[in-house]
C-alpha positions in Angstrom: -16.7 45.4 5.6 -15.3 48.9 5.2 -17.3 51.7 3.6 -15.6 54.2 1.4 -15.6 57.9 2.2 -17.5 58.6 -1.0 -20.3 56.1 0.0 -20.9 57.9 3.3 -22.1 61.1 1.6 -25.1 59.1 0.4 -26.7 59.4 3.9 -26.2 63.2 4.2 -29.5 64.2 2.3 -31.4 61.7 4.5 -30.0 63.2 7.7 -30.8 66.8 6.6 -34.3 65.8 5.7 -35.0 64.2 9.1 -33.6 67.3 10.9 -35.9 69.7 8.9 -39.0 67.6 9.7 -38.1 67.6 13.4 -37.7 71.4 13.5 -41.0 71.9 11.7 -43.0 69.8 14.2 -41.2 71.5 17.2 -42.1 74.9 15.9 -45.8 73.8 15.5 -45.8 72.7 19.1 -44.3 75.9 20.5 -46.6 78.1 18.4 -49.7 76.2 19.6 -48.8 76.6 23.3 -48.0 80.3 23.0 -51.0 81.2 20.9 -53.4 83.4 22.9 -57.0 82.2 23.3 -59.6 84.0 21.2 -62.3 86.1 22.9 -64.8 83.2 23.0 -62.4 81.2 25.2 -62.3 78.2 22.8 -59.1 76.6 21.5 -58.6 77.4 17.8 -59.6 74.6 15.4 -60.4 72.3 18.3 -64.2 72.5 18.0 -64.4 72.2 21.8 -67.5 73.5 23.4 -66.2 73.8 27.0 -65.5 77.4 28.0 -62.6 78.4 30.3 -63.9 80.7 33.1 -62.5 84.2 32.9 -63.8 85.2 36.5 -64.6 83.6 39.8 -68.1 82.1 40.2 -69.5 83.7 43.3 -71.8 82.0 45.8 -75.2 83.5 46.6 -74.1 85.6 49.5 -77.2 87.8 49.7 -78.3 88.0 53.3 -80.6 90.2 55.2 -78.7 92.2 57.9 -80.4 91.6 61.2 -81.9 94.7 62.9 -79.8 96.4 65.6 -79.8 94.7 68.9 -82.1 96.2 71.5 -80.8 97.8 74.7 -81.1 95.1 77.4 -79.9 97.3 80.3 -81.4 100.8 79.8 -80.2 102.0 83.3 -76.6 101.3 82.3 -77.1 103.0 79.0 -78.0 106.2 80.8 -75.5 105.9 83.6 -72.4 108.1 84.0 -70.8 106.1 86.7 -71.4 102.9 88.8 -73.3 104.9 91.4 -76.0 105.5 88.8 -76.9 101.8 88.9 -79.1 100.1 91.5 -77.2 98.9 94.6 -76.4 95.2 94.9 -79.0 93.6 97.1 -78.1 93.9 100.7 -78.1 90.1 101.3 -75.6 89.7 98.4 -73.4 92.6 99.1 -69.7 91.5 99.6 -67.8 92.6 102.8 -66.7 96.2 102.7 -63.1 95.0 103.3 -62.2 92.4 100.7 -61.9 88.8 101.9 -58.3 87.6 102.4 -58.7 85.1 99.6 -58.0 85.9 95.9 -61.3 85.7 94.0 -60.3 86.6 90.5 -63.0 85.5 88.0 -62.2 85.2 84.2 -65.0 85.4 81.7 -64.0 84.9 78.1 -65.8 86.7 75.2 -65.8 86.3 71.4 -69.3 87.0 70.1 -72.7 88.4 71.1 -72.4 91.2 73.6 -75.9 90.9 75.2 -75.0 87.5 76.8 -71.7 88.7 78.1 -73.4 91.8 79.7 -76.0 89.6 81.3 -73.3 87.3 82.8 -71.3 90.1 84.2 -74.3 91.9 85.7 -75.6 88.7 87.2 -72.3 88.0 88.9 -72.1 91.6 90.3 -75.7 91.4 91.6 -74.9 88.0 93.2 -72.1 89.7 95.2 -69.0 89.2 93.2 -66.8 92.3 93.5 -66.6 94.1 90.1 -62.8 94.7 90.6 -62.3 90.9 90.7 -64.1 90.2 87.4 -61.8 90.1 84.4 -63.5 90.0 81.0 -61.1 88.5 78.5 -61.9 90.0 75.1 -61.0 87.3 72.6 -62.4 88.8 69.4 -59.3 89.2 67.2 -60.1 92.9 66.7 -57.1 94.3 68.6 -58.1 97.6 70.2 -61.1 98.3 68.0 -63.6 97.9 70.9 -61.6 99.9 73.3 -61.6 102.8 70.8 -65.3 102.4 70.1 -64.8 101.5 66.4 -67.2 98.6 66.1 -71.0 98.9 65.8 -73.4 97.0 67.9 -74.4 94.7 65.0 -70.8 93.5 64.6 -70.6 90.0 66.1 -67.4 91.0 67.9 -68.7 94.2 69.4 -68.6 94.8 73.2 -69.2 98.0 75.1 -65.7 98.5 76.6 -66.7 101.8 78.2 -69.7 100.3 80.0 -67.7 97.3 81.3 -64.9 99.4 82.7 -66.5 102.7 83.7 -70.1 101.8 84.5 -70.0 98.2 85.7 -66.4 98.7 87.0 -64.9 95.4 85.8 -61.6 94.8 84.1 -61.0 94.0 80.4 -58.0 92.1 79.1 -57.6 91.8 75.3 -55.9 88.8 73.7 -53.3 89.6 71.0 -55.2 87.5 68.5 -58.3 85.3 68.2 -57.7 82.2 70.3 -59.5 78.8 70.4 -61.2 77.6 73.6 -58.2 75.6 74.6 -55.8 78.5 73.9 -58.0 80.8 75.9 -57.9 78.4 78.9 -54.2 78.4 78.8 -54.3 82.2 78.6 -56.2 82.2 81.9 -53.6 79.8 83.4 -50.8 82.1 82.1 -52.4 85.2 83.6 -52.8 83.3 86.9 -49.1 82.2 87.0 -48.0 85.7 86.0 -49.9 87.2 88.9 -48.8 84.5 91.4 -52.3 83.2 91.9 -52.7 79.8 93.6 -56.2 79.4 92.2 -58.7 81.3 90.1 -62.4 81.1 89.0 -63.5 81.1 85.4 -67.0 81.2 83.8 -68.6 80.8 80.5 -70.1 84.0 79.1 -73.4 82.4 78.1 -74.6 81.9 81.7 -76.7 83.8 84.2 -76.4 83.3 88.0 -78.1 84.2 91.2 -77.8 83.2 94.9 -80.0 80.6 96.6 -82.3 83.2 98.1 -84.7 80.6 99.3 -82.2 78.5 101.3 -81.3 78.7 104.9 -78.8 79.4 106.3 -78.3 82.0 103.5 -75.0 82.6 101.8 -74.6 84.7 98.7 -73.2 83.0 95.6 -70.0 84.9 96.1 -69.5 84.1 99.7 -70.4 80.5 99.0 -67.6 80.4 96.4 -65.3 81.9 99.0 -66.3 79.1 101.4 -65.2 76.5 98.9 -61.7 78.1 98.7 -61.5 78.1 102.5 -62.6 74.4 102.6 -59.7 73.5 100.2 -57.2 75.2 102.5 -58.1 73.1 105.6 -55.3 70.7 106.6 -57.6 67.7 106.5 -59.1 68.5 103.1 -59.2 65.4 101.0 -57.2 63.4 103.5 -58.1 59.7 103.5 -59.2 58.7 107.0 -57.8 55.2 106.6 -54.4 55.9 105.0 -53.8 59.5 106.1 -52.9 60.3 102.5 -53.9 63.6 101.1 -55.3 63.8 97.6 -54.6 67.0 95.6 -57.5 68.6 93.7 -57.5 69.9 90.2 -60.8 71.7 89.7 -64.0 72.5 91.6 -67.1 72.3 89.5 -70.1 74.6 90.0 -72.7 73.3 87.5 -70.0 71.5 85.5 -67.5 74.1 84.4 -70.1 76.9 83.6 -68.4 78.2 86.8 -65.3 76.5 88.2 -62.4 77.0 90.5 -59.0 76.0 89.1 -55.9 74.8 91.1 -53.1 76.5 89.2 -50.4 74.0 90.2 -52.4 71.0 89.2 -53.1 72.3 85.7 -49.5 73.4 85.3 -48.2 70.0 86.3 -50.2 68.4 83.5 -49.0 70.9 80.9 -52.2 72.8 80.6 -54.8 72.3 78.0 -54.0 70.6 74.7 -54.2 73.4 72.1 -54.3 70.9 69.3 -57.8 70.0 70.4 -59.2 73.5 70.1 -62.9 73.2 71.1 -65.2 70.3 71.7 -63.4 67.4 73.3 -60.7 69.5 74.9 -62.5 69.5 78.2 -62.9 65.7 78.0 -59.1 65.5 77.4 -58.2 67.9 80.2 -60.5 66.6 82.9 -59.7 62.9 82.0 -56.0 63.6 82.4 -56.6 65.2 85.8 -58.6 62.0 86.8 -55.9 59.7 85.4 -53.3 61.6 87.5 -55.5 61.3 90.6 -56.5 64.9 91.0 -59.8 65.3 92.6 -62.6 67.2 90.8 -65.3 67.9 93.5 -68.7 69.2 92.6 -69.8 72.2 94.6 -72.9 74.4 94.9 -72.6 78.1 95.4 -75.9 79.2 93.7 -77.9 78.8 90.5 -75.9 78.9 87.3 -78.0 78.8 84.1 -76.8 77.9 80.6 -78.6 80.5 78.5 -79.1 81.5 74.9 -80.5 85.0 75.2 -80.6 88.0 77.4 -83.6 89.0 79.6 -85.3 92.1 78.4 -84.2 94.3 81.2 -81.2 93.4 83.4 -82.3 95.7 86.2 -84.4 92.7 87.4 -81.2 91.1 88.7 -80.8 93.9 91.3 -84.0 92.7 93.0 -86.0 95.9 93.4 -89.7 96.6 93.4 -91.9 99.7 93.2 -92.2 101.6 96.4 -95.5 100.9 98.2 -95.7 104.4 99.8 -95.4 107.9 98.4 -91.9 109.3 98.8 -90.5 112.8 98.9 -89.9 114.7 95.6 -86.8 113.4 93.8 -83.9 115.7 94.7 -82.4 117.7 91.8 -78.9 116.9 92.9 -77.5 113.8 94.4 -74.3 113.4 96.2 -72.5 110.5 94.7 -69.0 109.1 94.7 -67.8 109.3 91.1 -65.9 106.0 90.5 -65.6 106.3 86.8 -61.9 107.1 87.1 -61.4 104.8 90.1 -59.8 107.6 92.1 -60.6 107.4 95.8 -62.1 110.6 97.2 -63.4 111.8 93.9 -66.9 113.2 94.3 -69.4 114.8 92.0 -72.2 116.5 93.9 -73.5 118.7 91.1 -74.8 116.4 88.4 -78.1 114.7 89.1 -78.3 111.0 88.6 -79.9 110.1 85.2 -81.6 107.2 87.0 -82.7 109.2 90.0 -86.4 108.7 89.1 -86.0 104.9 89.0 -83.9 104.7 92.2 -86.3 106.9 94.1 -89.4 105.1 93.0 -88.2 101.6 93.8 -86.9 99.9 96.9 -85.2 96.6 97.7 -87.4 93.6 97.4 -87.6 90.9 100.1 -85.1 88.0 99.8 -86.8 84.9 98.3 -89.9 86.8 97.3 -92.4 86.0 94.6 -90.4 88.3 92.3 -87.4 86.1 93.0 -89.3 83.0 92.0 -90.4 84.7 88.8 -86.8 85.5 88.0 -85.7 81.9 88.6 -88.5 80.7 86.4 -87.6 83.0 83.6 -84.0 81.9 83.6 -85.0 78.3 83.8 -87.2 78.7 80.7 -84.4 80.4 78.8 -82.1 77.5 79.7 -84.8 75.0 78.6 -85.1 76.9 75.3 -81.4 76.4 74.7 -81.7 72.7 75.5 -84.5 72.4 73.0 -82.7 74.3 70.2 -81.2 71.9 67.7 -78.2 74.1 67.4 -77.7 75.1 71.1 -75.2 77.9 70.2 -77.5 79.6 67.7 -77.0 82.8 69.7 -73.6 83.1 68.1 -75.3 83.8 64.8 -77.6 86.7 65.7 -75.3 89.4 64.5 -74.1 89.6 60.9 -73.1 93.2 60.4 -69.8 95.1 60.7 -68.7 95.1 57.0 -66.1 97.8 56.4 -65.2 98.0 60.1 -61.7 97.3 61.5 -60.7 93.6 61.4 -63.9 92.6 59.7 -64.4 88.9 59.1 -67.4 87.6 57.1 -69.8 86.3 59.8 -70.9 83.3 57.7 -67.4 82.5 56.8 -66.3 82.7 60.5 -69.0 80.3 61.5 -68.1 77.8 58.8 -64.4 78.0 59.5 -65.2 77.6 63.2 -67.2 74.4 62.6 -64.4 73.0 60.4 -61.9 73.8 63.1 -64.1 72.1 65.7 -64.4 69.0 63.6 -60.6 68.8 63.0 -60.0 69.1 66.8 -62.5 66.4 67.6 -60.7 64.0 65.1 -57.3 64.9 66.6 -58.6 64.0 70.1 -59.9 60.7 68.8 -56.6 59.9 67.2 -54.7 61.0 70.3 -56.5 58.5 72.5 -57.6 55.9 69.9 -61.1 56.3 71.3 -64.3 58.2 70.3 -66.2 59.8 73.1 -65.6 61.6 76.4 -65.3 58.5 78.6 -61.5 58.3 78.0 -60.5 56.9 81.4 -63.4 54.4 81.5 -62.1 53.0 78.2 -59.1 51.7 80.1 -56.7 54.4 79.0 -54.2 56.1 81.3 -51.8 59.1 81.4 -49.0 58.3 78.9 -51.2 56.4 76.4 -51.6 59.5 74.3 -50.7 58.9 70.6 -49.6 55.3 71.5 -52.7 53.2 71.1 -54.6 51.8 68.1 -58.2 52.5 67.4 -60.6 50.7 69.7 -64.1 49.4 69.1 -65.7 52.9 69.0 -64.3 53.3 65.5 -66.1 52.0 62.5 -65.0 49.6 61.2 -63.6 48.1 64.4 -59.9 47.5 64.4 -58.5 44.2 63.2 -57.2 41.9 65.9 
């Protein structure tokens, strides 16, 4: 039925009324959202009791800064050059002419300088040539340590001058903080860059010494060289029945607290898996070596202790004792080769050694003496203390200063972030192999199974079959 034009005007007032009502409610809504909150933080007219925070809620971060670390090597603190330190024991002294073999030793460092110093000094005293020791500074503080900008209570502090000018070792600084797996690949990269066939690496939380009480005697260093020479024999790892030669991947000295790496073997497997940053990455790497039939022999070059603290005075590692007879008066001037700038032929004969009194009042001890047994017992006890510690790496938490210094990172935050990173890496490794635990090969897995298998019975709940 048709509606006349006049009848249609009847709906116009209704349409206008509905439009006005819609605009009214729309304006109310906009005004409510744009209205600023009053000072008390409550919505107007809502009667709500909940307050909206106007500032962050801080944790209780009050902590007592630990006292400055003691000086664990007073002789080095007073020294002007390497010649101010006690000589390496004669039985450990390396050949005057370097052995033909490359014996580069990498020692990584991130936190707690006293343990690094102890490791370096113990290797030197056990015969390792200082020029072959490369400390890899992995602190994330760029050149701050080299420029002496960090204080001793900063967890990332190391004494760059002492390492390079007094102990005579090398320091390489990573461009940024690296995980354990990344650091291992850095060693591998450095070895490839320098055309090395093999290299040694060591943890920094170790102390070493030679088997002084064993015959025939070989220093820790020369025993390590002997292992290299053994691997180079034509019949090394040749099966007597088949005549087939097995390649080796790594030589373990007290697990990998000290180890010798075959560069080509590690390169062939693609190096360390950097997605598994810390714990579990060794299980992954060594399992893949085993799966690919690379030998991993266990060797013995000397005692290698897993430690958690530094001995009170590292001069004990040089194996000296008080002289038993009266000696001549200490000379005022001592002719000494000044090796602080590593320039051959540079002498300083006018400055008395700051340690002349110590050097003149002591003499070399006997190899394998009672003092040696006391040293071994001390290190054994430190190692046992670490085993008994619920948190075996508690030494990493003994420094908590450095606020305001270059590249400062909150020590507690660093430790928490590290533990979270470790946990994630462990989970990644478990997903990678579908297995929990280090017995990856024994679980029936093989090279190529990575990321291709379902969870096995080590997971809870067990997988559905």
